[in-house]
FILUM-277681 format. One record per residue (C-alpha): residue number from 1; residue in three letters; x, y, z. Coordinates in Angstrom, 1 decimal. Layout:
BEGIN
NUM, ala, X, Y, Z
...
END
This chain:
BEGIN
1, unk, 116.8, 114.5, 110.6
2, unk, 116.6, 110.8, 110.1
3, unk, 116.6, 108.8, 113.3
4, unk, 119.3, 106.2, 113.7
5, unk, 122.4, 105.0, 115.5
6, unk, 126.0, 105.4, 114.5
7, unk, 127.9, 102.2, 113.8
8, unk, 131.4, 102.1, 112.4
9, unk, 131.0, 105.6, 111.1
10, unk, 127.7, 105.0, 109.3
11, unk, 124.1, 105.8, 110.0
12, unk, 121.8, 102.9, 110.6
13, unk, 118.2, 104.2, 110.1
14, unk, 115.3, 102.5, 111.8
15, unk, 113.8, 99.3, 110.4
16, unk, 112.0, 98.7, 107.1
17, unk, 109.6, 96.3, 105.8
18, unk, 110.0, 92.6, 106.2
19, unk, 108.4, 89.9, 104.2
20, unk, 105.3, 88.3, 105.7
21, unk, 105.1, 84.6, 105.2
22, unk, 102.1, 82.7, 106.6
23, unk, 101.1, 79.0, 106.6
24, unk, 99.1, 76.7, 108.8
25, unk, 102.0, 74.6, 109.7
26, unk, 103.4, 74.1, 113.2
27, unk, 106.5, 76.1, 114.3
28, unk, 109.1, 73.5, 113.6
29, unk, 107.7, 71.9, 110.4
30, unk, 106.4, 74.5, 108.0
31, unk, 105.2, 73.0, 104.7
32, unk, 107.6, 70.1, 104.1
33, unk, 110.6, 71.6, 105.9
34, unk, 111.9, 73.7, 108.8
35, unk, 111.6, 77.5, 108.9
36, unk, 114.8, 79.5, 108.7
37, unk, 115.0, 83.2, 109.4
38, unk, 117.1, 85.3, 107.0
39, unk, 118.5, 88.3, 108.8
40, unk, 120.4, 91.3, 107.4
41, unk, 123.4, 91.9, 109.6
42, unk, 123.9, 95.5, 108.4
43, unk, 127.2, 96.5, 110.0
44, unk, 128.7, 93.1, 109.2
45, unk, 127.7, 93.1, 105.5
46, unk, 126.3, 89.7, 105.9
47, unk, 123.0, 87.8, 105.5
48, unk, 122.5, 85.3, 108.3
49, unk, 120.5, 82.1, 108.2
50, unk, 119.1, 81.3, 111.6
51, unk, 117.2, 78.0, 112.2
52, unk, 113.9, 78.2, 114.0
53, unk, 112.9, 77.7, 116.6
54, unk, 116.3, 76.9, 118.2
55, unk, 117.9, 80.2, 117.2
56, unk, 121.2, 78.8, 115.9
57, unk, 123.1, 80.7, 113.1
58, unk, 123.6, 78.0, 110.5
59, unk, 124.9, 80.1, 107.6
60, unk, 126.6, 83.4, 107.0
61, unk, 126.7, 84.9, 103.5
62, unk, 128.8, 87.9, 102.5
63, unk, 126.8, 90.5, 100.5
64, unk, 127.6, 94.1, 99.2
65, unk, 128.0, 96.8, 101.8
66, unk, 125.1, 98.0, 103.9
67, unk, 122.5, 95.2, 103.5
68, unk, 119.4, 96.7, 104.8
69, unk, 116.4, 94.7, 103.6
70, unk, 115.6, 91.1, 102.6
71, unk, 112.6, 89.5, 101.0
72, unk, 112.0, 85.8, 100.5
73, unk, 109.1, 83.4, 100.1
74, unk, 108.9, 79.9, 101.7
75, unk, 110.7, 78.5, 98.7
76, unk, 112.6, 80.3, 96.0
77, unk, 115.4, 82.9, 95.9
78, unk, 116.2, 85.5, 98.5
79, unk, 116.6, 89.2, 97.5
80, unk, 118.9, 91.4, 99.6
81, unk, 119.0, 95.2, 99.1
82, unk, 122.3, 96.9, 100.0
83, unk, 121.5, 100.6, 100.1
84, unk, 124.9, 102.3, 100.4
85, unk, 126.3, 99.6, 98.1
86, unk, 123.8, 100.5, 95.4
87, unk, 123.2, 96.8, 94.8
88, unk, 120.5, 94.1, 94.9
89, unk, 121.7, 90.5, 95.4
90, unk, 119.7, 87.5, 94.3
91, unk, 120.6, 84.4, 96.2
92, unk, 119.7, 80.7, 95.6
93, unk, 117.1, 79.1, 97.9
94, unk, 118.6, 77.2, 100.8
95, unk, 122.3, 77.3, 99.7
96, unk, 122.1, 81.2, 99.6
97, unk, 124.8, 81.1, 96.8
98, unk, 124.8, 84.3, 94.8
99, unk, 122.9, 84.0, 91.5
100, unk, 123.5, 87.6, 90.5
101, unk, 124.3, 91.0, 91.9
102, unk, 122.4, 93.8, 90.2
103, unk, 123.8, 97.3, 90.2
104, unk, 122.9, 100.7, 88.7
105, unk, 120.8, 101.9, 91.6
106, unk, 121.3, 105.1, 93.5
107, unk, 119.5, 104.4, 96.8
108, unk, 117.8, 101.0, 96.5
109, unk, 115.7, 100.3, 99.6
110, unk, 112.9, 97.8, 99.7
111, unk, 112.3, 94.6, 97.7
112, unk, 109.0, 92.8, 97.4
113, unk, 108.5, 89.5, 95.7
114, unk, 105.2, 89.1, 93.9
115, unk, 102.7, 86.5, 95.2
116, unk, 103.4, 84.2, 92.2
117, unk, 107.1, 84.2, 93.0
118, unk, 108.0, 85.1, 89.4
119, unk, 108.7, 88.8, 89.8
120, unk, 110.3, 91.2, 92.3
121, unk, 110.0, 95.0, 92.6
122, unk, 112.7, 97.2, 94.2
123, unk, 112.2, 100.8, 95.1
124, unk, 114.9, 103.4, 94.8
125, unk, 114.5, 106.5, 97.1
126, unk, 117.0, 108.6, 95.2
127, unk, 115.6, 108.2, 91.7
128, unk, 111.9, 107.5, 92.4
129, unk, 112.2, 104.5, 90.2
130, unk, 110.6, 101.1, 90.7
131, unk, 112.8, 98.3, 89.2
132, unk, 111.1, 95.2, 87.9
133, unk, 113.1, 92.0, 88.2
134, unk, 112.2, 88.8, 86.4
135, unk, 113.5, 86.2, 88.9
136, unk, 113.8, 83.3, 86.3
137, unk, 116.4, 85.4, 84.5
138, unk, 117.7, 87.3, 87.5
139, unk, 117.5, 90.4, 85.4
140, unk, 116.0, 93.9, 85.5
141, unk, 113.4, 94.0, 82.7
142, unk, 111.8, 97.4, 83.3
143, unk, 112.1, 100.6, 85.4
144, unk, 109.1, 102.9, 86.1
145, unk, 109.1, 106.3, 87.7
146, unk, 106.6, 106.2, 90.7
147, unk, 107.8, 109.2, 92.7
148, unk, 110.8, 110.6, 94.5
149, unk, 111.4, 108.9, 97.8
150, unk, 109.9, 105.5, 96.7
151, unk, 110.2, 103.3, 99.7
152, unk, 107.9, 100.7, 101.3
153, unk, 105.6, 98.8, 99.0
154, unk, 103.1, 95.9, 99.1
155, unk, 101.5, 93.6, 96.5
156, unk, 97.8, 92.8, 96.6
157, unk, 97.2, 89.1, 97.0
158, unk, 95.8, 88.8, 93.4
159, unk, 99.0, 90.7, 92.2
160, unk, 96.9, 93.3, 90.3
161, unk, 97.8, 96.3, 92.6
162, unk, 100.8, 97.6, 94.4
163, unk, 100.9, 100.5, 96.8
164, unk, 104.2, 102.4, 97.2
165, unk, 104.8, 104.9, 100.1
166, unk, 106.9, 107.8, 98.7
167, unk, 109.2, 108.3, 101.6
168, unk, 109.9, 107.0, 105.1
169, unk, 107.5, 109.8, 106.2
170, unk, 105.3, 109.7, 103.2
171, unk, 102.6, 112.2, 102.5
172, unk, 101.9, 110.5, 99.2
173, unk, 101.1, 106.9, 98.4
174, unk, 101.3, 105.8, 94.7
175, unk, 98.9, 103.1, 93.5
176, unk, 100.0, 101.0, 90.6
177, unk, 98.2, 98.7, 88.2
178, unk, 100.3, 95.5, 88.1
179, unk, 98.0, 93.3, 86.1
180, unk, 100.9, 93.1, 83.7
181, unk, 103.7, 92.5, 86.2
182, unk, 106.5, 93.4, 83.8
183, unk, 104.8, 96.7, 83.0
184, unk, 103.5, 98.3, 86.1
185, unk, 101.9, 101.8, 85.7
186, unk, 100.9, 104.4, 88.2
187, unk, 97.1, 104.9, 88.2
188, unk, 96.7, 107.4, 91.0
189, unk, 98.4, 109.0, 94.0
190, unk, 96.8, 110.1, 97.3
191, unk, 97.6, 111.7, 100.7
192, unk, 96.9, 109.2, 103.5
193, unk, 96.3, 112.1, 105.9
194, unk, 99.4, 111.4, 108.0
195, unk, 103.1, 110.7, 107.4
196, unk, 103.0, 107.1, 106.4
197, unk, 105.8, 104.5, 106.7
198, unk, 105.0, 100.9, 105.9
199, unk, 102.1, 99.5, 103.8
200, unk, 100.6, 96.0, 103.7
201, unk, 97.6, 94.5, 102.0
202, unk, 95.4, 92.3, 104.1
203, unk, 95.3, 88.6, 103.1
204, unk, 91.8, 89.1, 101.5
205, unk, 93.1, 92.1, 99.5
206, unk, 90.2, 94.3, 100.6
207, unk, 92.2, 96.6, 103.0
208, unk, 95.6, 98.1, 103.2
209, unk, 97.2, 98.7, 106.6
210, unk, 99.3, 101.8, 106.6
211, unk, 101.7, 102.5, 109.5
212, unk, 102.6, 105.9, 110.8
213, unk, 105.9, 107.8, 111.2
214, unk, 104.3, 110.5, 113.4
215, unk, 101.6, 108.9, 115.5
216, unk, 100.9, 105.8, 117.6
217, unk, 98.0, 104.5, 115.5
218, unk, 98.1, 102.5, 112.3
219, unk, 95.5, 103.4, 109.7
220, unk, 93.5, 100.8, 107.7
221, unk, 92.2, 101.9, 104.3
222, unk, 89.8, 100.4, 101.8
223, unk, 92.0, 99.0, 99.0
224, unk, 89.6, 100.3, 96.3
225, unk, 88.1, 103.4, 97.9
226, unk, 91.4, 104.4, 99.6
227, unk, 89.2, 105.7, 102.4
228, unk, 90.4, 105.5, 106.0
229, unk, 88.2, 102.8, 107.7
230, unk, 89.6, 102.7, 111.2
231, unk, 92.8, 103.0, 113.2
232, unk, 94.6, 100.6, 115.5
233, unk, 96.6, 101.7, 118.6
234, unk, 100.1, 100.2, 118.5
235, unk, 102.7, 102.5, 120.1
236, unk, 105.5, 104.9, 119.2
237, unk, 106.2, 105.2, 115.5
238, unk, 107.2, 103.9, 113.1
239, unk, 105.3, 100.6, 113.1
240, unk, 105.5, 97.6, 110.8
241, unk, 102.9, 94.9, 110.1
242, unk, 102.7, 91.2, 109.0
243, unk, 99.8, 88.8, 108.8
244, unk, 99.6, 85.4, 110.4
245, unk, 97.1, 82.5, 110.6
246, unk, 93.4, 83.3, 110.7
247, unk, 94.4, 86.7, 109.2
248, unk, 95.5, 88.3, 112.4
249, unk, 97.7, 91.3, 112.0
250, unk, 100.9, 91.6, 114.0
251, unk, 102.1, 95.1, 114.5
252, unk, 105.4, 96.2, 116.0
253, unk, 106.5, 99.4, 117.7
254, unk, 110.2, 99.2, 117.9
255, unk, 110.7, 102.3, 120.0
256, unk, 107.9, 101.1, 122.3
257, unk, 109.3, 97.6, 122.7
258, unk, 105.8, 96.4, 121.9
259, unk, 104.0, 94.0, 119.5
260, unk, 100.3, 94.0, 119.0
261, unk, 97.9, 91.3, 117.7
262, unk, 94.8, 92.7, 116.0
263, unk, 91.8, 91.1, 114.3
264, unk, 90.6, 92.0, 110.8
265, unk, 88.3, 94.7, 112.3
266, unk, 91.2, 96.4, 114.1
267, unk, 90.4, 95.2, 117.6
268, unk, 93.5, 94.6, 119.7
269, unk, 93.4, 91.0, 120.9
270, unk, 96.6, 91.0, 122.9
271, unk, 100.1, 92.5, 123.0
272, unk, 103.5, 91.4, 124.0
273, unk, 107.0, 92.8, 124.9
274, unk, 109.9, 92.6, 122.4
275, unk, 113.5, 93.9, 122.6
276, unk, 113.9, 97.7, 122.0
277, unk, 114.4, 98.5, 118.3
278, unk, 112.5, 95.4, 117.0
279, unk, 110.9, 97.2, 114.1
280, unk, 110.6, 94.5, 111.4
281, unk, 108.3, 91.5, 111.7
282, unk, 107.4, 88.4, 109.7
283, unk, 105.4, 85.2, 110.3
284, unk, 105.6, 81.6, 109.4
285, unk, 103.2, 78.9, 110.5
286, unk, 102.4, 79.8, 114.1
287, unk, 105.7, 81.6, 114.7
288, unk, 106.0, 85.4, 114.8
289, unk, 109.6, 86.6, 114.3
290, unk, 111.0, 90.1, 114.9
291, unk, 114.6, 91.5, 114.5
292, unk, 116.0, 94.3, 116.5
293, unk, 118.2, 96.8, 114.7
294, unk, 119.2, 98.4, 118.0
295, unk, 119.9, 95.3, 120.0
296, unk, 121.0, 92.9, 117.3
297, unk, 118.5, 90.2, 118.4
298, unk, 116.1, 87.8, 116.8
299, unk, 112.9, 87.2, 118.8
300, unk, 110.5, 84.3, 118.3
301, unk, 107.0, 84.4, 119.6
302, unk, 104.0, 82.0, 119.2
303, unk, 100.8, 83.1, 117.6
304, unk, 99.5, 84.3, 120.9
305, unk, 102.6, 86.5, 121.4
306, unk, 104.1, 84.3, 124.1
307, unk, 107.9, 84.8, 123.9
308, unk, 109.7, 81.6, 123.0
309, unk, 113.3, 82.8, 122.5
310, unk, 115.5, 85.8, 122.0
311, unk, 119.0, 85.4, 120.6
312, unk, 121.7, 87.8, 119.9
313, unk, 122.8, 87.3, 116.2
314, unk, 124.6, 90.5, 115.2
315, unk, 125.5, 94.0, 116.3
316, unk, 122.6, 95.3, 114.2
317, unk, 119.9, 93.0, 112.9
318, unk, 117.8, 95.2, 110.6
319, unk, 115.4, 93.1, 108.6
320, unk, 114.1, 89.5, 108.7
321, unk, 112.4, 87.2, 106.3
322, unk, 111.5, 83.5, 106.6
323, unk, 112.3, 80.6, 104.2
324, unk, 111.6, 76.9, 104.5
325, unk, 114.5, 74.5, 104.1
END
């Protein structure tokens, strides 16, 4: 049975992957602008824009029913996935005005924007399809079967590989060749050895961090060998991961109200407390940002996991990405 909470007659499952945006800028002035968190308010059918670090909601945008996940890069459009609505919304940078709403999905779940910002991939649990979106045209240009339950995914930094976890409790990960982004193809599938949840390539592309849906430790695999190299203790599953300055990994345990900072070798450097249900995490400059599905809060921490601010933004704040305005 899927874990979750009941809100307005619907099931809100636990959190899913957030985009990880990193730069060397200071918290309030990231690369020529100010960071803005984009938060999916699932039960309100809205995308919220929250200025950082003051925590003020500066924009509310209506989107199709059940917006679960969002991805965005520092500049460029935002992509919002509405699972029960069977829709993927593409919104303009900054204004968040709708460019197009794409339909024809059964259970769309996770969107990932490619490192070059030209493409986005969206997984569909119900069909096992990966949809390829050309962002300049705001159009689906290809659909590829990767496996039933297609869920969390991550691009390698060089954009030549994508790993897709086939399920929220995945016993299979599909590896895709994406050297031709419009025509991804599955090259292999493998069992990570435990029920996997989230996947994230390290900034150097040499390792893939795979979180668990059954245990308290996150596994780190060689991106080429697909061999388990080491594990990192984080807390009750599922966990999520984002990377910040100096390639530190930030890993959340929403049910453990815990966030961990680990170095590239998996050594836990420090940990902090976050609101219960803070599954998703992203970074920008020296800020680390988490959203709580179960408390409806947005929490900002500095790069050393010192809490800066927690604000209530919605009844259920599922996912978070960061743009720069």
